[in-house]
Every structure is written in structure tokens, then in C-alpha cells.
C-alpha positions as protocol buffer text, in pm:
chain_id: "A"
residue {
  index: 1
  type: UNK
  ca { x: 11793 y: 10290 z: 7383 }
}
residue {
  index: 2
  type: UNK
  ca { x: 11779 y: 10478 z: 7716 }
}
residue {
  index: 3
  type: UNK
  ca { x: 11536 y: 10726 z: 7869 }
}
residue {
  index: 4
  type: UNK
  ca { x: 11475 y: 10968 z: 8157 }
}
residue {
  index: 5
  type: UNK
  ca { x: 11136 y: 11087 z: 8281 }
}
residue {
  index: 6
  type: UNK
  ca { x: 10959 y: 11362 z: 8472 }
}
residue {
  index: 7
  type: UNK
  ca { x: 10596 y: 11416 z: 8566 }
}
residue {
  index: 8
  type: UNK
  ca { x: 10455 y: 11735 z: 8406 }
}
residue {
  index: 9
  type: UNK
  ca { x: 10280 y: 12015 z: 8586 }
}
residue {
  index: 10
  type: UNK
  ca { x: 9902 y: 12019 z: 8534 }
}
residue {
  index: 11
  type: UNK
  ca { x: 9807 y: 12276 z: 8270 }
}
residue {
  index: 12
  type: UNK
  ca { x: 9594 y: 12334 z: 7966 }
}
residue {
  index: 13
  type: UNK
  ca { x: 9714 y: 12169 z: 7644 }
}
residue {
  index: 14
  type: UNK
  ca { x: 9968 y: 12392 z: 7470 }
}
residue {
  index: 15
  type: UNK
  ca { x: 9942 y: 12511 z: 7112 }
}
residue {
  index: 16
  type: UNK
  ca { x: 10322 y: 12492 z: 7074 }
}
residue {
  index: 17
  type: UNK
  ca { x: 10421 y: 12331 z: 6748 }
}
residue {
  index: 18
  type: UNK
  ca { x: 10626 y: 12014 z: 6796 }
}
residue {
  index: 19
  type: UNK
  ca { x: 10911 y: 11901 z: 6578 }
}
residue {
  index: 20
  type: UNK
  ca { x: 11285 y: 11953 z: 6555 }
}
residue {
  index: 21
  type: UNK
  ca { x: 11439 y: 12215 z: 6781 }
}
residue {
  index: 22
  type: UNK
  ca { x: 11801 y: 12279 z: 6865 }
}
residue {
  index: 23
  type: UNK
  ca { x: 11927 y: 12219 z: 7218 }
}
residue {
  index: 24
  type: UNK
  ca { x: 12262 y: 12321 z: 7358 }
}
residue {
  index: 25
  type: UNK
  ca { x: 12413 y: 11975 z: 7312 }
}
residue {
  index: 26
  type: UNK
  ca { x: 12348 y: 11971 z: 6934 }
}
residue {
  index: 27
  type: UNK
  ca { x: 12521 y: 11915 z: 6686 }
}
residue {
  index: 28
  type: UNK
  ca { x: 12699 y: 11681 z: 6578 }
}
residue {
  index: 29
  type: UNK
  ca { x: 12401 y: 11461 z: 6659 }
}
residue {
  index: 30
  type: UNK
  ca { x: 12069 y: 11446 z: 6477 }
}
residue {
  index: 31
  type: UNK
  ca { x: 11834 y: 11730 z: 6581 }
}
residue {
  index: 32
  type: UNK
  ca { x: 11620 y: 11651 z: 6886 }
}
residue {
  index: 33
  type: UNK
  ca { x: 11257 y: 11568 z: 6815 }
}
residue {
  index: 34
  type: UNK
  ca { x: 10964 y: 11664 z: 7040 }
}
residue {
  index: 35
  type: UNK
  ca { x: 10656 y: 11444 z: 7012 }
}
residue {
  index: 36
  type: UNK
  ca { x: 10325 y: 11472 z: 7198 }
}
residue {
  index: 37
  type: UNK
  ca { x: 10173 y: 11136 z: 7296 }
}
residue {
  index: 38
  type: UNK
  ca { x: 9817 y: 11098 z: 7423 }
}
residue {
  index: 39
  type: UNK
  ca { x: 9904 y: 10807 z: 7654 }
}
residue {
  index: 40
  type: UNK
  ca { x: 10217 y: 10962 z: 7807 }
}
residue {
  index: 41
  type: UNK
  ca { x: 10187 y: 11059 z: 8174 }
}
residue {
  index: 42
  type: UNK
  ca { x: 10524 y: 11230 z: 8210 }
}
residue {
  index: 43
  type: UNK
  ca { x: 10803 y: 11384 z: 8006 }
}
residue {
  index: 44
  type: UNK
  ca { x: 11038 y: 11122 z: 7868 }
}
residue {
  index: 45
  type: UNK
  ca { x: 11381 y: 11186 z: 7716 }
}
residue {
  index: 46
  type: UNK
  ca { x: 11504 y: 10901 z: 7499 }
}
residue {
  index: 47
  type: UNK
  ca { x: 11851 y: 10863 z: 7348 }
}
residue {
  index: 48
  type: UNK
  ca { x: 11824 y: 10660 z: 7030 }
}
residue {
  index: 49
  type: UNK
  ca { x: 12093 y: 10433 z: 6890 }
}
residue {
  index: 50
  type: UNK
  ca { x: 12207 y: 10708 z: 6650 }
}
residue {
  index: 51
  type: UNK
  ca { x: 12264 y: 10946 z: 6944 }
}
residue {
  index: 52
  type: UNK
  ca { x: 11958 y: 11153 z: 6861 }
}
residue {
  index: 53
  type: UNK
  ca { x: 11723 y: 11271 z: 7136 }
}
residue {
  index: 54
  type: UNK
  ca { x: 11346 y: 11222 z: 7137 }
}
residue {
  index: 55
  type: UNK
  ca { x: 11140 y: 11408 z: 7398 }
}
residue {
  index: 56
  type: UNK
  ca { x: 10789 y: 11273 z: 7455 }
}
residue {
  index: 57
  type: UNK
  ca { x: 10527 y: 11510 z: 7601 }
}
residue {
  index: 58
  type: UNK
  ca { x: 10199 y: 11412 z: 7765 }
}
residue {
  index: 59
  type: UNK
  ca { x: 9884 y: 11560 z: 7617 }
}
residue {
  index: 60
  type: UNK
  ca { x: 9870 y: 11843 z: 7872 }
}
residue {
  index: 61
  type: UNK
  ca { x: 10244 y: 11914 z: 7879 }
}
residue {
  index: 62
  type: UNK
  ca { x: 10408 y: 12225 z: 7734 }
}
residue {
  index: 63
  type: UNK
  ca { x: 10692 y: 12250 z: 7487 }
}
residue {
  index: 64
  type: UNK
  ca { x: 10880 y: 12501 z: 7704 }
}
residue {
  index: 65
  type: UNK
  ca { x: 10872 y: 12264 z: 8002 }
}
residue {
  index: 66
  type: UNK
  ca { x: 10981 y: 11977 z: 7780 }
}
residue {
  index: 67
  type: UNK
  ca { x: 11275 y: 12181 z: 7651 }
}
residue {
  index: 68
  type: UNK
  ca { x: 11374 y: 12273 z: 8007 }
}
residue {
  index: 69
  type: UNK
  ca { x: 11358 y: 11910 z: 8116 }
}
residue {
  index: 70
  type: UNK
  ca { x: 11569 y: 11800 z: 7817 }
}
residue {
  index: 71
  type: UNK
  ca { x: 11825 y: 12068 z: 7903 }
}
residue {
  index: 72
  type: UNK
  ca { x: 11843 y: 11943 z: 8263 }
}
residue {
  index: 73
  type: UNK
  ca { x: 11916 y: 11595 z: 8129 }
}
residue {
  index: 74
  type: UNK
  ca { x: 12217 y: 11708 z: 7924 }
}
residue {
  index: 75
  type: UNK
  ca { x: 12478 y: 11532 z: 8139 }
}
residue {
  index: 76
  type: UNK
  ca { x: 12271 y: 11214 z: 8142 }
}
residue {
  index: 77
  type: UNK
  ca { x: 12232 y: 11236 z: 7763 }
}
residue {
  index: 78
  type: UNK
  ca { x: 12606 y: 11276 z: 7720 }
}
residue {
  index: 79
  type: UNK
  ca { x: 12669 y: 10969 z: 7938 }
}
residue {
  index: 80
  type: UNK
  ca { x: 12429 y: 10765 z: 7725 }
}
residue {
  index: 81
  type: UNK
  ca { x: 12601 y: 10881 z: 7409 }
}
residue {
  index: 82
  type: UNK
  ca { x: 12944 y: 10788 z: 7545 }
}
residue {
  index: 83
  type: UNK
  ca { x: 12808 y: 10445 z: 7632 }
}
residue {
  index: 84
  type: UNK
  ca { x: 12674 y: 10405 z: 7279 }
}
residue {
  index: 85
  type: UNK
  ca { x: 13009 y: 10511 z: 7137 }
}
residue {
  index: 86
  type: UNK
  ca { x: 13189 y: 10253 z: 7350 }
}
residue {
  index: 87
  type: UNK
  ca { x: 12947 y: 9981 z: 7243 }
}
residue {
  index: 88
  type: UNK
  ca { x: 12986 y: 10077 z: 6880 }
}
residue {
  index: 89
  type: UNK
  ca { x: 13365 y: 10080 z: 6906 }
}
residue {
  index: 90
  type: UNK
  ca { x: 13360 y: 9730 z: 7058 }
}
residue {
  index: 91
  type: UNK
  ca { x: 13143 y: 9605 z: 6773 }
}
residue {
  index: 92
  type: UNK
  ca { x: 13313 y: 9779 z: 6484 }
}
residue {
  index: 93
  type: UNK
  ca { x: 13686 y: 9716 z: 6510 }
}
residue {
  index: 94
  type: UNK
  ca { x: 13809 y: 9665 z: 6157 }
}
residue {
  index: 95
  type: UNK
  ca { x: 14172 y: 9647 z: 6033 }
}
residue {
  index: 96
  type: UNK
  ca { x: 14278 y: 9990 z: 5913 }
}
residue {
  index: 97
  type: UNK
  ca { x: 14361 y: 9861 z: 5566 }
}
residue {
  index: 98
  type: UNK
  ca { x: 14010 y: 9723 z: 5521 }
}
residue {
  index: 99
  type: UNK
  ca { x: 13855 y: 10044 z: 5654 }
}
residue {
  index: 100
  type: UNK
  ca { x: 14070 y: 10256 z: 5423 }
}
residue {
  index: 101
  type: UNK
  ca { x: 13966 y: 10056 z: 5119 }
}
residue {
  index: 102
  type: UNK
  ca { x: 13598 y: 10080 z: 5217 }
}
residue {
  index: 103
  type: UNK
  ca { x: 13627 y: 10459 z: 5246 }
}
residue {
  index: 104
  type: UNK
  ca { x: 13793 y: 10479 z: 4906 }
}
residue {
  index: 105
  type: UNK
  ca { x: 13518 y: 10265 z: 4755 }
}
residue {
  index: 106
  type: UNK
  ca { x: 13254 y: 10487 z: 4919 }
}
residue {
  index: 107
  type: UNK
  ca { x: 13406 y: 10795 z: 4756 }
}
residue {
  index: 108
  type: UNK
  ca { x: 13401 y: 10621 z: 4420 }
}
residue {
  index: 109
  type: UNK
  ca { x: 13050 y: 10479 z: 4442 }
}
residue {
  index: 110
  type: UNK
  ca { x: 12829 y: 10698 z: 4660 }
}
residue {
  index: 111
  type: UNK
  ca { x: 12847 y: 11036 z: 4477 }
}
residue {
  index: 112
  type: UNK
  ca { x: 12762 y: 10892 z: 4132 }
}
residue {
  index: 113
  type: UNK
  ca { x: 12470 y: 10698 z: 4277 }
}
residue {
  index: 114
  type: UNK
  ca { x: 12340 y: 11008 z: 4458 }
}
residue {
  index: 115
  type: UNK
  ca { x: 12361 y: 11217 z: 4143 }
}
residue {
  index: 116
  type: UNK
  ca { x: 12187 y: 10946 z: 3941 }
}
residue {
  index: 117
  type: UNK
  ca { x: 11898 y: 10944 z: 4189 }
}
residue {
  index: 118
  type: UNK
  ca { x: 11892 y: 11325 z: 4191 }
}
residue {
  index: 119
  type: UNK
  ca { x: 11851 y: 11321 z: 3812 }
}
residue {
  index: 120
  type: UNK
  ca { x: 11577 y: 11061 z: 3842 }
}
residue {
  index: 121
  type: UNK
  ca { x: 11377 y: 11290 z: 4072 }
}
residue {
  index: 122
  type: UNK
  ca { x: 11460 y: 11613 z: 3891 }
}
residue {
  index: 123
  type: UNK
  ca { x: 11671 y: 11752 z: 4177 }
}
residue {
  index: 124
  type: UNK
  ca { x: 11997 y: 11946 z: 4174 }
}
residue {
  index: 125
  type: UNK
  ca { x: 12278 y: 11876 z: 4422 }
}
residue {
  index: 126
  type: UNK
  ca { x: 12538 y: 12150 z: 4457 }
}
residue {
  index: 127
  type: UNK
  ca { x: 12804 y: 11938 z: 4628 }
}
residue {
  index: 128
  type: UNK
  ca { x: 12854 y: 11582 z: 4755 }
}
residue {
  index: 129
  type: UNK
  ca { x: 13090 y: 11489 z: 5039 }
}
residue {
  index: 130
  type: UNK
  ca { x: 13170 y: 11148 z: 5185 }
}
residue {
  index: 131
  type: UNK
  ca { x: 13272 y: 11173 z: 5549 }
}
residue {
  index: 132
  type: UNK
  ca { x: 13341 y: 10971 z: 5861 }
}
residue {
  index: 133
  type: UNK
  ca { x: 13026 y: 11073 z: 6047 }
}
residue {
  index: 134
  type: UNK
  ca { x: 12981 y: 10911 z: 6387 }
}
residue {
  index: 135
  type: UNK
  ca { x: 12607 y: 10951 z: 6432 }
}
residue {
  index: 136
  type: UNK
  ca { x: 12454 y: 11047 z: 6099 }
}
residue {
  index: 137
  type: UNK
  ca { x: 12405 y: 10847 z: 5783 }
}
residue {
  index: 138
  type: UNK
  ca { x: 12374 y: 11168 z: 5586 }
}
residue {
  index: 139
  type: UNK
  ca { x: 12286 y: 11535 z: 5597 }
}
residue {
  index: 140
  type: UNK
  ca { x: 12166 y: 11802 z: 5357 }
}
residue {
  index: 141
  type: UNK
  ca { x: 12221 y: 12176 z: 5378 }
}
residue {
  index: 142
  type: UNK
  ca { x: 11987 y: 12443 z: 5248 }
}
residue {
  index: 143
  type: UNK
  ca { x: 12245 y: 12514 z: 4977 }
}
residue {
  index: 144
  type: UNK
  ca { x: 12213 y: 12162 z: 4839 }
}
residue {
  index: 145
  type: UNK
  ca { x: 12533 y: 12022 z: 4989 }
}
residue {
  index: 146
  type: UNK
  ca { x: 12477 y: 11657 z: 5080 }
}
residue {
  index: 147
  type: UNK
  ca { x: 12716 y: 11472 z: 5310 }
}
residue {
  index: 148
  type: UNK
  ca { x: 12713 y: 11093 z: 5323 }
}
residue {
  index: 149
  type: UNK
  ca { x: 12857 y: 10851 z: 5576 }
}
residue {
  index: 150
  type: UNK
  ca { x: 13118 y: 10628 z: 5410 }
}
residue {
  index: 151
  type: UNK
  ca { x: 12971 y: 10326 z: 5595 }
}
residue {
  index: 152
  type: UNK
  ca { x: 12673 y: 10336 z: 5359 }
}
residue {
  index: 153
  type: UNK
  ca { x: 12886 y: 10146 z: 5112 }
}
residue {
  index: 154
  type: UNK
  ca { x: 12865 y: 9850 z: 5352 }
}
residue {
  index: 155
  type: UNK
  ca { x: 12484 y: 9844 z: 5359 }
}
residue {
  index: 156
  type: UNK
  ca { x: 12256 y: 9661 z: 5113 }
}
residue {
  index: 157
  type: UNK
  ca { x: 12189 y: 9864 z: 4800 }
}
residue {
  index: 158
  type: UNK
  ca { x: 11823 y: 9921 z: 4887 }
}
residue {
  index: 159
  type: UNK
  ca { x: 11916 y: 10054 z: 5232 }
}
residue {
  index: 160
  type: UNK
  ca { x: 12184 y: 10279 z: 5086 }
}
residue {
  index: 161
  type: UNK
  ca { x: 11936 y: 10415 z: 4834 }
}
residue {
  index: 162
  type: UNK
  ca { x: 11686 y: 10494 z: 5110 }
}
residue {
  index: 163
  type: UNK
  ca { x: 11943 y: 10714 z: 5287 }
}
residue {
  index: 164
  type: UNK
  ca { x: 12035 y: 10888 z: 4963 }
}
residue {
  index: 165
  type: UNK
  ca { x: 11669 y: 10947 z: 4877 }
}
residue {
  index: 166
  type: UNK
  ca { x: 11603 y: 11069 z: 5232 }
}
residue {
  index: 167
  type: UNK
  ca { x: 11870 y: 11337 z: 5194 }
}
residue {
  index: 168
  type: UNK
  ca { x: 11754 y: 11426 z: 4844 }
}
residue {
  index: 169
  type: UNK
  ca { x: 11399 y: 11482 z: 4967 }
}
residue {
  index: 170
  type: UNK
  ca { x: 11537 y: 11745 z: 5203 }
}
residue {
  index: 171
  type: UNK
  ca { x: 11603 y: 11951 z: 4892 }
}
residue {
  index: 172
  type: UNK
  ca { x: 11224 y: 11976 z: 4873 }
}
residue {
  index: 173
  type: UNK
  ca { x: 11146 y: 11990 z: 5245 }
}
residue {
  index: 174
  type: UNK
  ca { x: 11403 y: 12086 z: 5511 }
}
residue {
  index: 175
  type: UNK
  ca { x: 11235 y: 11918 z: 5805 }
}
residue {
  index: 176
  type: UNK
  ca { x: 11095 y: 11583 z: 5917 }
}
residue {
  index: 177
  type: UNK
  ca { x: 10730 y: 11677 z: 5899 }
}
residue {
  index: 178
  type: UNK
  ca { x: 10452 y: 11451 z: 5775 }
}
residue {
  index: 179
  type: UNK
  ca { x: 10486 y: 11621 z: 5437 }
}
residue {
  index: 180
  type: UNK
  ca { x: 10853 y: 11525 z: 5425 }
}
residue {
  index: 181
  type: UNK
  ca { x: 10784 y: 11160 z: 5507 }
}
residue {
  index: 182
  type: UNK
  ca { x: 10516 y: 11150 z: 5238 }
}
residue {
  index: 183
  type: UNK
  ca { x: 10780 y: 11262 z: 4989 }
}
residue {
  index: 184
  type: UNK
  ca { x: 11014 y: 10987 z: 5110 }
}
residue {
  index: 185
  type: UNK
  ca { x: 10739 y: 10723 z: 5092 }
}
residue {
  index: 186
  type: UNK
  ca { x: 10651 y: 10821 z: 4736 }
}
residue {
  index: 187
  type: UNK
  ca { x: 11013 y: 10803 z: 4625 }
}
residue {
  index: 188
  type: UNK
  ca { x: 11110 y: 10499 z: 4833 }
}
residue {
  index: 189
  type: UNK
  ca { x: 10810 y: 10279 z: 4922 }
}
residue {
  index: 190
  type: UNK
  ca { x: 11024 y: 10039 z: 5131 }
}
residue {
  index: 191
  type: UNK
  ca { x: 11174 y: 10315 z: 5343 }
}
residue {
  index: 192
  type: UNK
  ca { x: 11036 y: 10179 z: 5671 }
}
residue {
  index: 193
  type: UNK
  ca { x: 11205 y: 9844 z: 5616 }
}
residue {
  index: 194
  type: UNK
  ca { x: 11531 y: 10027 z: 5540 }
}
residue {
  index: 195
  type: UNK
  ca { x: 11501 y: 10228 z: 5862 }
}
residue {
  index: 196
  type: UNK
  ca { x: 11446 y: 9905 z: 6057 }
}
residue {
  index: 197
  type: UNK
  ca { x: 11755 y: 9754 z: 5895 }
}
residue {
  index: 198
  type: UNK
  ca { x: 11966 y: 10052 z: 6000 }
}
residue {
  index: 199
  type: UNK
  ca { x: 11834 y: 10037 z: 6357 }
}
residue {
  index: 200
  type: UNK
  ca { x: 11909 y: 9668 z: 6383 }
}
residue {
  index: 201
  type: UNK
  ca { x: 12244 y: 9653 z: 6200 }
}
residue {
  index: 202
  type: UNK
  ca { x: 12378 y: 10006 z: 6174 }
}
residue {
  index: 203
  type: UNK
  ca { x: 12591 y: 10000 z: 6490 }
}
residue {
  index: 204
  type: UNK
  ca { x: 12782 y: 9697 z: 6366 }
}
residue {
  index: 205
  type: UNK
  ca { x: 12909 y: 9876 z: 6055 }
}
């Protein structure tokens, strides 16, 4: 994980709502997240292992200044993402035959499991796709189209199910608000352990 920082200008605390906002360098990466932290003394841009960007604001910082700072760091962010890609490529070389079979197995196994979970939670999925996503484990559109990373077939079942449940809960809440995470926690009580597993092992898949 890498980061860049800037001291904020002194000002009154802003009433801007924090959360996911699109920047110019999105997609195909996860949406950037803006988080206010009481102990932060400067703006901090962090590039996570999945290529997503987290911008931390001090208590008195403003969202507009944080967005501007993140935009100024675009070239730096792109360099960090290239570095992550190179590291991942070095860790994940797999014979093409093995990779091809894993993708085929993912297409056989992931959609039925997703639909089974959808039925369990009373949700309707309009379409399921299995793709070779570089930075995302899954995604969900407002139309109910869920895309899954074929590498999920290489994760433990309980980790795979967390990702599937995560995307299914977006059918109820299309954001990553506290309400969304409460939905995930209710449906998948071990979700935090699954997220840790993905952070620790995901790049090697």
C-alpha cells in the first residue's frame, strides 16, 4: 500500500458528505473512497492492493480540496498501480492450460452458486458474467447484472461466498455506506475475516 500527503488549509469543518465519488482515473478500478479522520493532520491519498484509492481528510478539511488533491496525484496513482500490476504478474504466472481450465471451472461453478445465494436472500439477478477482471473481485449494476472475477474459484468457499454476497447486497443498496455493510454483516457474519483473507492472499491468485 502506498500514499501521498498534503497539509490542508485551515477552515471550518465542511458539511460535505463523504463516500464514493468518481475521479478522472476511474474506472476500471474500484471507486475512490473519501474518509474523514479525526486524527489526520493532512490529506492522504492511499492506493490499496486492489488498485482502489482512499483519500483521508482531516477533521477541518473540505471534500472539494480533497478531490483536487487526489486529482493532482493522478500520475503518482497510476505509477503505484503499474507497480502493483508488475508485482501481481510476478506472483501469478500460471501455465496457460491451468489458467484456461480454472476459467472454465469458474464459469461452471460461480453462476449457479450466485443464483443459489440470490434465492436464499430473496433477490433477483438479471445476468451473471464471469470475467478476467484485474482489480475487482466482482461488480453489480443497477440493472442487476453481476460480474464475477474467475479467480474466485481459487479462493476458499467461505471467501468466495463473501464476495458473492457482497455483490448481491448491492441489489439492495448501491453504495458502501454503513447501511450496506450492515446488510453484508447480517448475511455473512464472517465477512471481515474474508476481506482480510483477500487482502493477504488475493494478489497471489
